[in-house]
Z-matrix of the N, CA and C atoms (Angstrom, degrees):
N
C 1 1.337
C 2 1.489 1 113.56
N 3 1.431 2 119.06 1 131.37
C 4 1.512 3 117.25 2 -174.72
C 5 1.447 4 110.13 3 -59.63
N 6 1.351 5 117.48 4 155.25
C 7 1.472 6 128.38 5 -174.44
C 8 1.514 7 108.70 6 -71.67
N 9 1.366 8 118.42 7 -21.29
C 10 1.507 9 119.13 8 -171.55
C 11 1.459 10 107.27 9 -87.62
N 12 1.457 11 124.43 10 -13.45
C 13 1.404 12 118.12 11 -175.37
C 14 1.567 13 110.57 12 -80.13
N 15 1.160 14 119.86 13 134.78
C 16 1.484 15 123.23 14 177.39
C 17 1.487 16 107.88 15 -68.86
N 18 1.319 17 116.17 16 135.30
C 19 1.496 18 120.54 17 177.28
C 20 1.411 19 107.89 18 -144.49
N 21 1.414 20 113.01 19 136.60
C 22 1.434 21 124.48 20 165.22
C 23 1.457 22 114.02 21 -80.27
N 24 1.297 23 125.45 22 179.36
C 25 1.378 24 126.06 23 171.74
C 26 1.465 25 111.58 24 -61.69
N 27 1.349 26 121.25 25 112.89
C 28 1.455 27 122.32 26 -176.40
C 29 1.534 28 109.71 27 -93.10
N 30 1.231 29 112.75 28 150.99
C 31 1.481 30 119.10 29 -179.82
C 32 1.600 31 109.80 30 -67.66
N 33 1.308 32 113.38 31 -25.31
C 34 1.516 33 113.72 32 177.89
C 35 1.551 34 110.56 33 -66.87
N 36 1.414 35 113.81 34 -35.65
C 37 1.415 36 115.66 35 172.18
C 38 1.482 37 116.77 36 -62.25
N 39 1.304 38 117.39 37 -42.21
C 40 1.464 39 123.20 38 175.63
C 41 1.532 40 107.79 39 -58.02
N 42 1.278 41 117.24 40 -52.34
C 43 1.446 42 123.25 41 -174.13
C 44 1.440 43 108.89 42 -58.12
N 45 1.325 44 116.61 43 -45.85
C 46 1.528 45 122.50 44 179.28
C 47 1.513 46 107.18 45 -60.51
N 48 1.243 47 120.96 46 -43.88
C 49 1.391 48 126.27 47 -168.65
C 50 1.676 49 104.36 48 -70.28
N 51 1.247 50 118.82 49 -33.05
C 52 1.409 51 119.05 50 -179.72
C 53 1.489 52 113.88 51 -84.86
N 54 1.383 53 119.68 52 -7.00
C 55 1.378 54 123.70 53 -169.06
C 56 1.635 55 107.84 54 -88.40
N 57 1.368 56 108.77 55 -177.82
C 58 1.428 57 114.75 56 171.83
C 59 1.547 58 111.71 57 -111.50
N 60 1.368 59 111.65 58 27.76
C 61 1.499 60 118.39 59 -176.34
C 62 1.522 61 106.22 60 -84.33
N 63 1.377 62 112.71 61 170.84
C 64 1.522 63 115.73 62 173.77
C 65 1.367 64 122.54 63 -67.93
N 66 1.387 65 112.56 64 -17.30
C 67 1.498 66 117.66 65 174.23
C 68 1.574 67 116.50 66 -84.19
N 69 1.416 68 111.07 67 -7.72
C 70 1.346 69 116.47 68 -172.44
C 71 1.633 70 116.12 69 -62.41
N 72 1.290 71 115.54 70 -35.99
C 73 1.583 72 118.90 71 173.12
C 74 1.495 73 112.53 72 -60.94
N 75 1.251 74 113.39 73 -50.02
C 76 1.470 75 116.00 74 -175.69
C 77 1.485 76 110.65 75 -71.64
N 78 1.367 77 118.10 76 -38.16
C 79 1.488 78 116.29 77 172.78
C 80 1.503 79 112.51 78 -60.13
N 81 1.297 80 117.08 79 -44.55
C 82 1.454 81 119.87 80 -179.26
C 83 1.572 82 115.99 81 -62.41
N 84 1.376 83 111.43 82 -37.45
C 85 1.450 84 118.71 83 177.70
C 86 1.673 85 107.71 84 -69.43
N 87 1.253 86 115.91 85 -38.79
C 88 1.536 87 117.87 86 175.47
C 89 1.503 88 107.85 87 -58.96
N 90 1.378 89 118.40 88 -49.28
C 91 1.530 90 118.32 89 -173.69
C 92 1.511 91 105.79 90 -64.42
N 93 1.235 92 120.56 91 -42.09
C 94 1.526 93 121.95 92 -175.06
C 95 1.580 94 105.08 93 -64.77
N 96 1.299 95 123.93 94 -43.32
C 97 1.358 96 121.62 95 -178.46
C 98 1.557 97 110.86 96 -67.38
N 99 1.369 98 120.41 97 -36.19
C 100 1.413 99 121.41 98 178.49
C 101 1.454 100 115.94 99 -63.97
N 102 1.432 101 113.82 100 -36.68
C 103 1.473 102 121.63 101 -165.53
C 104 1.549 103 107.29 102 -108.71
N 105 1.347 104 124.48 103 -9.06
C 106 1.557 105 118.81 104 -176.52
C 107 1.617 106 111.06 105 -58.47
N 108 1.361 107 111.18 106 -46.27
C 109 1.525 108 113.92 107 -173.42
C 110 1.550 109 109.65 108 -63.55
N 111 1.377 110 114.04 109 -53.50
C 112 1.466 111 118.94 110 -178.76
C 113 1.565 112 111.21 111 -56.56
N 114 1.307 113 118.44 112 -37.31
C 115 1.430 114 117.16 113 -177.94
C 116 1.580 115 106.76 114 -73.72
N 117 1.310 116 117.46 115 -39.81
C 118 1.437 117 117.45 116 175.12
C 119 1.436 118 115.69 117 -55.70
N 120 1.436 119 115.53 118 -46.46
C 121 1.541 120 120.39 119 -179.43
C 122 1.565 121 110.58 120 -66.30
N 123 1.348 122 115.95 121 -25.35
C 124 1.449 123 115.30 122 177.06
C 125 1.503 124 110.11 123 -74.53
N 126 1.277 125 119.76 124 -41.91
C 127 1.354 126 131.83 125 175.92
C 128 1.563 127 113.20 126 -56.44
N 129 1.347 128 110.75 127 -55.71
C 130 1.452 129 116.75 128 173.04
C 131 1.562 130 113.90 129 -55.87
N 132 1.469 131 117.82 130 -39.95
C 133 1.393 132 117.77 131 -176.83
C 134 1.585 133 112.74 132 -67.43
N 135 1.432 134 113.90 133 -22.85
C 136 1.380 135 113.39 134 170.28
C 137 1.512 136 119.69 135 -84.24
N 138 1.335 137 110.86 136 26.04
C 139 1.445 138 120.33 137 165.63
C 140 1.563 139 120.53 138 88.91
N 141 1.324 140 112.42 139 11.62
C 142 1.516 141 115.89 140 176.89
C 143 1.500 142 106.12 141 -89.04
N 144 1.338 143 110.10 142 146.05
C 145 1.429 144 123.06 143 173.07
C 146 1.549 145 111.17 144 -66.84
N 147 1.406 146 118.88 145 159.62
C 148 1.470 147 119.66 146 179.66
C 149 1.530 148 120.02 147 -43.60
N 150 1.396 149 106.88 148 -48.79
C 151 1.583 150 111.06 149 -178.78
C 152 1.442 151 111.31 150 -67.28
N 153 1.226 152 120.41 151 -44.95
C 154 1.567 153 125.55 152 -175.74
C 155 1.599 154 99.74 153 -67.15
N 156 1.230 155 127.60 154 -43.97
C 157 1.364 156 126.22 155 179.12
C 158 1.549 157 114.55 156 -62.99
N 159 1.237 158 112.93 157 -41.55
C 160 1.579 159 114.90 158 171.86
C 161 1.537 160 109.86 159 -60.71
N 162 1.362 161 114.28 160 -42.59
C 163 1.565 162 117.78 161 -176.40
C 164 1.628 163 105.80 162 -61.41
N 165 1.314 164 114.83 163 -49.81
C 166 1.340 165 121.35 164 -171.29
C 167 1.576 166 107.02 165 -68.71
N 168 1.321 167 124.21 166 -43.51
C 169 1.367 168 122.72 167 179.12
C 170 1.473 169 113.13 168 -65.31
N 171 1.367 170 118.21 169 -34.92
C 172 1.512 171 119.67 170 173.09
C 173 1.409 172 109.45 171 -64.84
N 174 1.292 173 123.47 172 -51.08
C 175 1.394 174 128.29 173 -179.24
C 176 1.536 175 113.00 174 -53.09
N 177 1.344 176 111.80 175 -39.68
C 178 1.401 177 113.64 176 -172.08
C 179 1.682 178 106.69 177 -71.84
N 180 1.310 179 115.76 178 -40.78
C 181 1.326 180 117.57 179 177.42
C 182 1.570 181 114.84 180 -67.70
N 183 1.376 182 113.57 181 -32.07
C 184 1.384 183 115.44 182 176.68
C 185 1.603 184 112.61 183 -64.96
N 186 1.364 185 113.51 184 -42.13
C 187 1.419 186 118.96 185 179.29
C 188 1.641 187 111.61 186 -69.51
N 189 1.209 188 112.91 187 -33.82
C 190 1.439 189 117.86 188 179.45
C 191 1.536 190 109.28 189 -65.23
N 192 1.356 191 115.69 190 -35.86
C 193 1.502 192 120.73 191 178.48
C 194 1.467 193 113.41 192 -78.38
N 195 1.395 194 111.48 193 -43.31
C 196 1.579 195 116.73 194 -175.90
C 197 1.504 196 111.58 195 -66.46
N 198 1.348 197 115.36 196 -47.03
C 199 1.514 198 124.95 197 -173.69
C 200 1.617 199 102.59 198 -82.37
N 201 1.321 200 123.39 199 -9.13
C 202 1.594 201 113.84 200 -175.19
C 203 1.392 202 117.13 201 60.59
N 204 1.335 203 118.84 202 30.77
C 205 1.399 204 121.73 203 178.52
C 206 1.528 205 118.96 204 -52.40
N 207 1.346 206 111.96 205 -20.91
C 208 1.440 207 117.76 206 -179.52
C 209 1.498 208 109.48 207 -63.50
N 210 1.224 209 122.52 208 -20.97
C 211 1.506 210 124.51 209 178.73
C 212 1.417 211 108.96 210 -68.12
N 213 1.266 212 120.05 211 -21.93
C 214 1.480 213 122.93 212 179.56
C 215 1.523 214 113.36 213 -85.98
N 216 1.258 215 115.85 214 -12.01
C 217 1.421 216 120.30 215 171.50
C 218 1.540 217 116.30 216 -63.69
N 219 1.276 218 118.08 217 129.07
C 220 1.473 219 121.00 218 -170.64
C 221 1.365 220 106.11 219 -136.83
N 222 1.555 221 114.35 220 119.53
C 223 1.405 222 122.89 221 179.60
C 224 1.485 223 113.85 222 -58.28
N 225 1.312 224 112.27 223 -32.24
C 226 1.594 225 118.56 224 -177.27
C 227 1.472 226 111.76 225 -67.41
N 228 1.322 227 119.62 226 -18.88
C 229 1.538 228 125.78 227 176.81
C 230 1.559 229 112.83 228 -85.29
N 231 1.307 230 113.02 229 -18.01
C 232 1.538 231 111.32 230 -177.15
C 233 1.494 232 116.24 231 138.84
N 234 1.194 233 119.00 232 -166.02
C 235 1.440 234 124.79 233 -179.13
C 236 1.572 235 114.64 234 -64.25
N 237 1.322 236 115.45 235 149.73
C 238 1.554 237 116.32 236 179.91
C 239 1.556 238 103.98 237 -64.53
N 240 1.333 239 123.53 238 -44.92
C 241 1.436 240 125.50 239 -172.72
C 242 1.513 241 108.22 240 -56.40
N 243 1.353 242 119.69 241 -33.62
C 244 1.493 243 119.44 242 -175.56
C 245 1.562 244 105.22 243 -77.79
N 246 1.389 245 114.90 244 -37.83
C 247 1.542 246 112.46 245 173.25
C 248 1.499 247 110.26 246 -58.45
N 249 1.309 248 120.13 247 -45.12
C 250 1.473 249 123.70 248 -176.49
C 251 1.520 250 110.06 249 -59.34
N 252 1.388 251 110.76 250 -50.76
C 253 1.549 252 115.01 251 -174.87
C 254 1.425 253 111.26 252 -59.84
N 255 1.408 254 116.97 253 -42.01
C 256 1.534 255 117.38 254 175.85
C 257 1.572 256 108.36 255 -63.70
N 258 1.220 257 115.98 256 -38.93
C 259 1.477 258 116.48 257 -175.24
C 260 1.572 259 108.39 258 -64.67
N 261 1.245 260 116.15 259 -42.08
C 262 1.595 261 122.93 260 179.26
C 263 1.554 262 106.15 261 -56.50
N 264 1.383 263 109.43 262 -55.38
C 265 1.579 264 119.78 263 -176.28
C 266 1.595 265 105.06 264 -52.60
N 267 1.239 266 119.54 265 -54.00
C 268 1.468 267 125.13 266 -179.42
C 269 1.639 268 105.30 267 -52.33
N 270 1.254 269 117.59 268 -52.91
C 271 1.457 270 128.93 269 -176.73
C 272 1.517 271 109.27 270 -52.48
N 273 1.352 272 114.23 271 -54.17
C 274 1.514 273 119.31 272 -178.57
C 275 1.553 274 112.60 273 -63.42
N 276 1.382 275 111.22 274 -35.87
C 277 1.526 276 118.19 275 178.53
C 278 1.519 277 111.69 276 -61.20
N 279 1.397 278 111.46 277 -39.09
C 280 1.480 279 117.90 278 -178.92
C 281 1.531 280 111.51 279 -75.11
N 282 1.296 281 114.01 280 -32.66
C 283 1.455 282 120.04 281 -170.32
C 284 1.621 283 114.70 282 -73.98
N 285 1.261 284 116.44 283 -25.85
C 286 1.391 285 118.80 284 -173.42
C 287 1.547 286 113.31 285 -58.87
N 288 1.326 287 117.37 286 -29.37
C 289 1.443 288 122.43 287 -177.36
C 290 1.501 289 113.88 288 -102.01
N 291 1.342 290 117.59 289 -4.33
C 292 1.436 291 119.05 290 -176.92
C 293 1.411 292 105.08 291 -100.05
N 294 1.457 293 108.10 292 152.27
C 295 1.545 294 117.97 293 178.14
C 296 1.480 295 98.77 294 -116.58
N 297 1.236 296 116.30 295 141.46
C 298 1.457 297 124.00 296 179.12
C 299 1.631 298 106.65 297 -112.71
N 300 1.175 299 113.19 298 132.86
C 301 1.524 300 115.97 299 -178.05
C 302 1.481 301 114.34 300 -74.17
N 303 1.309 302 114.65 301 -35.11
C 304 1.411 303 120.12 302 -178.39
C 305 1.561 304 114.14 303 -115.08
N 306 1.251 305 122.99 304 142.66
C 307 1.441 306 119.77 305 -175.10
C 308 1.534 307 111.69 306 -98.32
N 309 1.341 308 118.04 307 165.71
C 310 1.466 309 123.92 308 178.42
C 311 1.436 310 117.70 309 41.54
N 312 1.472 311 117.12 310 60.08
C 313 1.397 312 116.08 311 174.29
C 314 1.507 313 117.33 312 97.23
N 315 1.310 314 116.81 313 -23.89
C 316 1.341 315 115.72 314 176.43
C 317 1.556 316 110.57 315 76.16
N 318 1.509 317 109.85 316 -130.50
C 319 1.402 318 114.21 317 177.97
C 320 1.518 319 114.28 318 -80.50
N 321 1.307 320 115.35 319 -6.53
C 322 1.537 321 123.11 320 -172.00
C 323 1.531 322 103.91 321 -89.33
N 324 1.312 323 109.32 322 134.66
C 325 1.624 324 117.07 323 172.90
C 326 1.508 325 106.64 324 -59.54
N 327 1.315 326 112.18 325 134.44
C 328 1.490 327 118.75 326 179.37
C 329 1.504 328 108.81 327 -73.11
N 330 1.376 329 114.89 328 154.74
C 331 1.371 330 123.83 329 175.10
C 332 1.555 331 103.27 330 -71.41
N 333 1.376 332 117.65 331 137.13
C 334 1.315 333 121.22 332 -177.50
C 335 1.714 334 108.37 333 -83.72
N 336 1.283 335 115.51 334 92.22
C 337 1.331 336 124.09 335 -177.97
C 338 1.562 337 108.18 336 -122.86
N 339 1.416 338 112.78 337 158.89
C 340 1.392 339 117.82 338 -173.95
C 341 1.647 340 103.18 339 -99.07
N 342 1.254 341 111.84 340 95.23
C 343 1.567 342 118.61 341 -175.49
C 344 1.631 343 110.00 342 -71.68
N 345 1.375 344 115.64 343 -33.20
C 346 1.436 345 116.85 344 171.25
C 347 1.446 346 113.83 345 -57.66
N 348 1.404 347 113.38 346 -51.63
C 349 1.475 348 118.53 347 176.47
C 350 1.536 349 116.22 348 -56.26
N 351 1.345 350 118.89 349 -43.08
C 352 1.448 351 129.23 350 177.29
C 353 1.617 352 104.68 351 -58.53
N 354 1.281 353 117.47 352 -41.92
C 355 1.451 354 120.58 353 -175.40
C 356 1.569 355 107.85 354 -69.87
N 357 1.340 356 113.83 355 -46.82
C 358 1.407 357 118.48 356 168.18
C 359 1.538 358 119.01 357 -45.03
N 360 1.302 359 113.61 358 -49.58
C 361 1.519 360 120.78 359 176.46
C 362 1.541 361 108.13 360 -63.65
N 363 1.245 362 120.60 361 -43.03
C 364 1.411 363 124.98 362 176.05
C 365 1.607 364 113.67 363 -51.98
N 366 1.299 365 109.75 364 -54.99
C 367 1.536 366 124.27 365 -175.04
C 368 1.518 367 110.90 366 -59.15
N 369 1.416 368 113.05 367 -40.00
C 370 1.450 369 114.77 368 -179.69
C 371 1.628 370 110.24 369 -65.47
N 372 1.240 371 118.16 370 -29.06
C 373 1.457 372 122.20 371 -178.78
C 374 1.502 373 116.44 372 -86.34
N 375 1.273 374 122.17 373 -5.04
C 376 1.412 375 122.69 374 177.31
C 377 1.410 376 122.00 375 -79.82
N 378 1.379 377 113.04 376 -6.14
C 379 1.453 378 119.28 377 179.89
C 380 1.488 379 111.82 378 -76.36
N 381 1.334 380 118.04 379 -16.38
C 382 1.411 381 119.09 380 176.44
C 383 1.565 382 111.44 381 -118.41
N 384 1.290 383 120.18 382 168.84
C 385 1.421 384 122.40 383 -174.92
C 386 1.467 385 107.14 384 -101.77
N 387 1.195 386 120.17 385 87.75
C 388 1.491 387 124.34 386 -176.28
C 389 1.595 388 98.90 387 -116.04
N 390 1.357 389 118.05 388 151.76
C 391 1.292 390 120.72 389 172.47
C 392 1.519 391 117.30 390 -78.42
N 393 1.292 392 116.28 391 158.04
C 394 1.465 393 114.53 392 179.68
C 395 1.483 394 115.95 393 -56.89
N 396 1.354 395 122.17 394 -30.09
C 397 1.449 396 127.33 395 175.09
C 398 1.540 397 109.37 396 -64.16
N 399 1.313 398 115.36 397 -51.01
C 400 1.566 399 119.83 398 -177.94
C 401 1.630 400 107.19 399 -63.92
N 402 1.361 401 116.01 400 -39.71
C 403 1.484 402 116.42 401 174.73
C 404 1.503 403 113.84 402 -59.48
N 405 1.384 404 115.02 403 -41.21
C 406 1.380 405 119.43 404 -176.97
C 407 1.540 406 106.70 405 -64.68
N 408 1.299 407 121.99 406 -49.37
C 409 1.484 408 123.17 407 176.62
C 410 1.509 409 114.22 408 -56.42
N 411 1.177 410 114.28 409 -45.93
C 412 1.533 411 122.03 410 179.78
C 413 1.593 412 110.93 411 -58.97
N 414 1.295 413 117.65 412 -50.76
C 415 1.465 414 126.42 413 175.89
C 416 1.445 415 113.41 414 -64.07
N 417 1.269 416 115.36 415 -35.78
C 418 1.503 417 113.87 416 172.90
C 419 1.531 418 113.55 417 -68.01
N 420 1.278 419 118.34 418 -37.30
C 421 1.471 420 121.70 419 -178.01
C 422 1.633 421 104.27 420 -76.08
N 423 1.114 422 125.15 421 -25.75
C 424 1.539 423 127.05 422 177.94
C 425 1.507 424 108.75 423 -77.38
N 426 1.349 425 116.11 424 -35.08
C 427 1.412 426 122.18 425 -177.62
C 428 1.559 427 106.84 426 -70.87
N 429 1.345 428 117.23 427 -40.73
C 430 1.503 429 126.21 428 177.99
C 431 1.469 430 108.32 429 -62.42
N 432 1.374 431 119.74 430 -46.53
C 433 1.334 432 125.66 431 -177.83
C 434 1.623 433 105.52 432 -61.58
N 435 1.238 434 117.98 433 -51.65
C 436 1.436 435 122.07 434 178.62
C 437 1.589 436 109.60 435 -51.36
N 438 1.157 437 124.36 436 -45.33
C 439 1.383 438 129.94 437 178.31
C 440 1.493 439 108.82 438 -58.67
N 441 1.357 440 117.82 439 -52.90
C 442 1.458 441 125.45 440 -177.77
C 443 1.641 442 108.65 441 -63.41
N 444 1.177 443 116.85 442 -35.18
C 445 1.565 444 116.47 443 177.90
C 446 1.471 445 108.77 444 -72.86
N 447 1.356 446 120.06 445 -37.85
C 448 1.316 447 121.11 446 175.93
C 449 1.586 448 116.92 447 -59.49
N 450 1.309 449 113.54 448 -40.12
C 451 1.406 450 120.64 449 172.94
C 452 1.514 451 111.30 450 -72.48
N 453 1.220 452 123.93 451 -33.83
C 454 1.328 453 125.23 452 179.69
C 455 1.672 454 108.56 453 -66.06
N 456 1.376 455 113.61 454 -42.14
C 457 1.492 456 117.51 455 177.45
C 458 1.459 457 109.94 456 -60.13
N 459 1.322 458 116.60 457 -44.75
C 460 1.485 459 121.81 458 179.78
C 461 1.493 460 110.51 459 -59.70
N 462 1.377 461 118.24 460 -42.17
C 463 1.404 462 116.68 461 177.64
C 464 1.502 463 117.52 462 -62.31
N 465 1.312 464 110.60 463 -37.02
C 466 1.633 465 118.90 464 176.71
C 467 1.549 466 108.86 465 -67.30
N 468 1.221 467 117.96 466 -40.99
C 469 1.508 468 124.76 467 -178.68
C 470 1.581 469 104.48 468 -64.52
N 471 1.249 470 118.38 469 -51.28
C 472 1.595 471 122.00 470 -178.98
C 473 1.499 472 110.75 471 -61.63
N 474 1.220 473 117.43 472 -26.12
C 475 1.552 474 124.18 473 -178.30
C 476 1.497 475 108.67 474 -90.29
N 477 1.492 476 116.54 475 -3.45
C 478 1.434 477 113.89 476 -179.44
C 479 1.528 478 113.14 477 75.74
N 480 1.322 479 119.26 478 18.03
C 481 1.373 480 124.92 479 -178.10
C 482 1.687 481 113.17 480 -114.59
N 483 1.193 482 111.68 481 37.10
C 484 1.513 483 115.62 482 -175.40
C 485 1.539 484 111.33 483 -61.31
N 486 1.316 485 120.34 484 -41.27
C 487 1.346 486 123.16 485 178.57
C 488 1.551 487 114.99 486 -64.65
N 489 1.297 488 115.49 487 -33.97
C 490 1.329 489 120.22 488 170.17
C 491 1.518 490 114.98 489 -61.64
N 492 1.267 491 117.48 490 -44.66
C 493 1.466 492 119.05 491 173.44
C 494 1.448 493 116.13 492 -59.94
N 495 1.399 494 113.30 493 -46.13
C 496 1.430 495 116.53 494 178.86
C 497 1.627 496 113.39 495 -56.84
N 498 1.351 497 114.65 496 -37.39
C 499 1.477 498 123.74 497 -178.63
C 500 1.577 499 107.25 498 -64.02
N 501 1.399 500 112.85 499 -47.37
C 502 1.502 501 117.58 500 -178.08
C 503 1.533 502 113.01 501 -77.06
N 504 1.274 503 113.09 502 -30.66
C 505 1.542 504 116.25 503 -179.57
C 506 1.627 505 112.05 504 -47.89
N 507 1.248 506 115.87 505 -48.77
C 508 1.414 507 113.44 506 -177.52
C 509 1.441 508 120.28 507 -55.74
N 510 1.368 509 118.11 508 -15.05
C 511 1.471 510 123.35 509 171.62
C 512 1.444 511 115.25 510 -84.16
N 513 1.368 512 115.66 511 -9.30
C 514 1.475 513 119.14 512 -173.84
C 515 1.369 514 115.56 513 -105.82
N 516 1.286 515 119.28 514 -5.34
C 517 1.548 516 121.30 515 177.82
C 518 1.482 517 108.77 516 -149.06
N 519 1.355 518 112.35 517 179.85
C 520 1.400 519 121.81 518 -179.38
C 521 1.396 520 109.84 519 -130.67
N 522 1.395 521 112.34 520 129.07
C 523 1.632 522 122.45 521 173.69
C 524 1.500 523 102.54 522 68.08
N 525 1.273 524 133.36 523 30.35
C 526 1.347 525 132.08 524 179.61
C 527 1.551 526 119.64 525 76.91
N 528 1.338 527 115.90 526 13.94
C 529 1.384 528 122.78 527 178.81
C 530 1.580 529 110.33 528 -127.02
N 531 1.299 530 118.36 529 154.50
C 532 1.445 531 116.27 530 174.91
C 533 1.353 532 114.15 531 -80.97
N 534 1.451 533 122.60 532 5.62
C 535 1.344 534 124.29 533 -178.51
C 536 1.512 535 110.80 534 -82.51
């Protein structure tokens, strides 16, 4: 699919991520990158401090991958975001009484995500009284927008029009961020 085509989370990406195909690893990495910040913001909004929210978010994605919960996602039941949100809620409900012996993924290598950037996203949203669910949806949309803008920048650079993109970019964001 061309980079400049706007795309939400497609079910084919979810199916690929849940499969044993050669595309599974890349699809899974893409899903994790799309949803790490929204899940982190949701966990933070439930009252966890940044370190604990990072741990819980990392553990959530670790379990999602290890247990292959993506196989349970069903297009007929609704959006993938809804499936993921319910899954995170269930995870948090189960985690409050569990103690983990090892922090931040244990023996599993952590996903390479920018926890400081995720915390900045969360902090920007605490000025208003939004529910964790609304925050999750907003952060998902902003994450998607960030990916689209990165692709657009790359398209301009490939076409030798980097300066045009820089000139237009200031009209597309505030204070150097797409937020």
